[in-house]
C-alpha positions in Angstrom: 0.0 0.0 0.0 1.4 3.3 -1.0 1.8 6.3 1.4 -1.0 8.2 -0.4 -3.4 5.2 0.1 -2.4 5.0 3.8 -3.0 8.7 4.2 -6.4 8.4 2.6 -7.4 5.5 4.8 -6.2 7.3 7.9 -8.1 10.5 6.8 -11.3 8.4 6.2 -10.9 6.7 9.6 -10.5 10.0 11.3 -13.6 11.4 9.5 -15.7 8.4 10.4 -14.5 8.7 14.1 -15.3 12.4 14.2 -18.7 11.9 12.5 -19.5 9.1 15.0 -18.5 11.3 17.9 -20.7 14.2 16.7 -23.7 11.9 16.1 -23.3 10.3 19.5 -23.1 13.7 21.1 -26.1 15.0 19.2 -28.1 11.8 20.1 -27.2 12.2 23.8 -28.2 15.9 23.7 -31.5 15.2 22.0 -32.3 12.3 24.4 -31.5 14.6 27.4 -33.9 17.3 26.0 -36.6 14.7 25.5 -36.1 13.4 29.0 -36.3 17.0 30.4 -39.5 17.7 28.4 -41.1 14.5 29.6 -40.1 15.3 33.2 -41.6 18.7 32.9 -44.8 17.2 31.6 -44.9 14.6 34.5 -44.3 17.4 37.0 -47.0 19.6 35.5 -49.5 16.7 35.6 -48.6 16.1 39.2 -48.9 19.7 40.1 -52.3 19.9 38.3 -53.5 16.8 40.2 -52.4 18.4 43.6 -54.1 21.6 42.7 -57.3 19.7 41.8 -57.2 17.9 45.1 -56.6 21.1 47.1 -59.3 23.0 45.2 -61.8 20.3 45.6 -64.8 21.7 47.6 -64.6 19.1 50.4 -60.9 19.7 50.9 -61.4 23.5 50.9 -64.1 23.1 53.6 -61.9 20.8 55.6 -59.1 23.5 55.6 -61.7 26.1 56.5 -62.8 24.1 59.5 -59.2 23.6 60.6 -58.6 27.3 60.3 -61.7 28.1 62.3 -60.7 25.5 64.9 -57.2 27.0 65.3 -58.6 30.6 65.3 -60.9 29.6 68.2 -58.0 28.2 70.1 -55.9 31.3 69.5 -58.9 33.4 70.8 -59.1 31.3 74.0 -62.1 29.3 73.1 -62.1 25.7 74.3 -62.1 23.2 71.3 -61.8 19.5 71.0 -60.0 17.8 68.1 -62.8 15.2 68.0 -65.3 17.9 66.8 -63.5 18.0 63.5 -61.5 14.9 63.4 -62.4 14.0 59.8 -61.4 17.4 58.5 -58.1 17.3 60.5 -57.3 13.9 59.1 -58.0 15.1 55.5 -55.9 18.2 55.8 -53.0 16.3 57.5 -53.2 13.6 54.8 -53.3 16.0 51.9 -50.2 17.9 53.0 -48.2 14.8 54.1 -48.9 13.4 50.6 -47.8 16.6 48.9 -44.7 16.7 51.2 -43.9 13.2 50.1 -44.1 14.2 46.5 -41.9 17.3 47.1 -39.3 15.5 49.2 -38.9 12.8 46.5 -38.8 15.4 43.7 -42.0 14.1 42.1 -43.5 17.6 42.4 -41.8 20.9 41.9 -41.3 22.4 45.3 -41.0 25.9 43.9 -44.1 25.7 41.7 -46.2 24.3 44.6 -45.0 26.8 47.2 -45.5 29.7 44.8 -49.2 29.0 45.1 -49.6 27.3 48.5 -46.8 28.4 50.8 -49.2 30.3 53.0 -51.8 27.6 53.1 -49.2 25.1 54.0 -47.9 27.2 56.9 -51.4 28.0 58.2 -52.3 24.3 58.1 -49.1 23.2 59.8 -49.5 25.9 62.5 -53.1 24.9 63.1 -52.3 21.2 63.3 -48.9 21.3 65.0 -50.2 20.4 68.5 -52.5 17.7 67.0 -49.7 16.1 65.1 -47.3 16.2 68.1 -50.0 14.5 70.2 -50.5 11.9 67.6 -46.8 11.3 67.4 -46.7 10.7 71.2 -49.8 8.5 71.2 -48.5 6.4 68.2 -44.9 6.4 69.5 -43.9 7.3 66.0 -41.7 10.4 65.6 -41.9 10.1 61.8 -45.7 10.6 61.8 -46.5 13.4 59.3 -42.8 14.0 58.8 -43.4 14.8 55.1 -45.9 17.5 56.1 -43.4 18.8 58.6 -40.7 18.9 55.8 -43.1 20.7 53.5 -43.9 23.2 56.2 -40.2 23.9 56.8 -39.7 24.5 53.0 -42.8 26.8 53.1 -41.2 28.7 56.0 -38.0 29.2 54.0 -40.0 30.2 50.9 -41.9 32.8 53.0 -38.7 34.2 54.5 -37.2 34.6 51.0 -40.2 35.9 49.1 -42.9 37.1 51.5 -41.2 37.9 54.8 -43.8 40.5 55.8 -46.9 38.4 55.0 -49.0 37.0 57.8 -49.8 33.3 58.2 -52.5 33.7 60.8 -55.8 31.9 60.2 -58.7 34.2 59.5 
């Protein structure tokens, strides 16, 4: 084989290698973009599902009952958790589920907190004593830990974006 033929084969080999590298890079880039788009879609669907749950009439009424219950306690009125136990359970469950999604990155923390940071904090503050009592009774310090995590994230969000806003129940 002549020197010119060897140079041509070497040049062809280099060109094939470069072309393969460019195509592999482009394929990886496009797959990454597809994955990101699919992840955004899944996150949007999860966010819409959570908003649908929280905006459901029965869930809104449960939160309202919890707010009133807490407001009464703050005003010195005697209240018993048993009076609204179903509503308390619904609100705790909703926010613990959402906290689970946020903690495991199945739901955008920022997108959720942008809409519900204040509601999260009001509900946590209203149910704090109830949750701590349940933890003692159940002997389970992890009970509602995802709700607690969500509340701590909401507190950080408030401090960063809405430090002067009140989170007192109406």
